[in-house]
N, C-alpha and C positions, 0 to 999 in steps of 0.2 A: 627962481620963479616963486611967486607968492600968490596963493589963492586962499581966501579967508572962508568962503562958504560954497558948498557944492549942493545944488538942488537935484535930488534923485526922485524921479516919478516912477514908482514901482508898477503902477497900473493907472489907466485912465477910466477904468470901470468904476461904477458907483452903485450903491444899494439904496440911494435916495432919489427923489424926484423933485428937488427944490425948484420952484418957479423962477427964482432969481439966478439960477446957475447958467453959465455960458454954455454948458453941455447941451442945452435945449436948442441951440441954434447952430452948432458946428457940424461939420460933415466928416469928422475923424472916425475911423474904425476903432471900436473898443478892443483893448488888449492889455496884456501884461508884459513886463520886462522879462526877457529870456534870461536863463542862467548864463549864457555866453556873454550877453551884453553886461550883465552885472559883474562878472568876473573881469571883464576888460576895464570897467570903472574901478574895481578894487585894485587891479594891477597898476592902473594909471595913478591912483592916489599914493602909491608907494614912492613916487618921484617927488613928492612934496614934503618939505620940512619947514615948519611943522605941518602936520596933516590938517587940512581944513575941516571946519564943522560940516557935517553931512546932515542935510535936511531932507527927510523923506516926506514928500507930498507933491501935490500938483492938482490936476483936474479930476483925479479919481480918489477913491477911498483906499488909502494905503493898506489898511488891514485886510482888504480883499485879496491881496497877493498871498498865495499859499506859503511862500517862503519868507515872509516879511521878518519874522523873528530871527531867522538864520541870517538874513541880509544885514539887519541892524547889528547883530552880534559880530559878524565878520568885519564890518566897518569899524566897530569899536576896538577890535584887536589891533588895529593900526594905530590906536591912540587918539582917534578922532572923538570929538564931542558929537553926539548923535541926538537929533531932534526928529520928531514925527508928528504929523498933523492927522487928525481923524475926526469923523463926525461922532464918534463915541458909541455908536449903536452896536458895534461888534465887540465891545470890550467885555468879554466874558471873564470869569475868574481865571480860567486857563490862559487866555490871551494876555490878561494883565500880568499874571505871574511870568509868562514868557518874555514880555517886554522888560519886566524888572530884572529877570535873569540875564537878558541881553544888555542890561545896564544902559537903557535909553535915558539920556540926561534930561530931556524936556519932552513932555507929551502935551501937545496943543489939541484942544477939543473945540471944534467950531460947528455950530448949527445955525440954521436960519431962524430959529425961535427958541426961547428959553423954556417955554411950556408947550404942551401939545396943541393948545388952542392957538398960540401965536404962530407955531410952525405950520399948522394946517391952513391958517389964513394966507400963508405965503405959497402954498402948494395948490396947484390946480391940475389934477391928473387927467381931466377930460379934454383939455385943449393944449396945443403947443404954442409957444411964443413965436 
């Protein structure tokens, strides 16, 4: 069996309110991946050789999951390449060092605007789409 990339969504919660985000129109409940679900994924990955790339991301802000550093580190111990996407707003020095210690191979930073002016042009917190 061959799998090249596995997308893992640790949470669908987000700390931003981007106007262009699909989260503005969906009806999903906000929540985070449980430890039990994560460990089932971890065990399932052991069946693959080579272990696929693990991409942490989805509709939420990955760094909001309280165990994200532990999750990335555990996947890395299987020999997987690990990537993570974030809006970057939660990248404190401690968080950055934790991700480096977990040996995250690629960190993607994605925002709706490169400056505060362009971001706020895309955000309208007074109405919903």
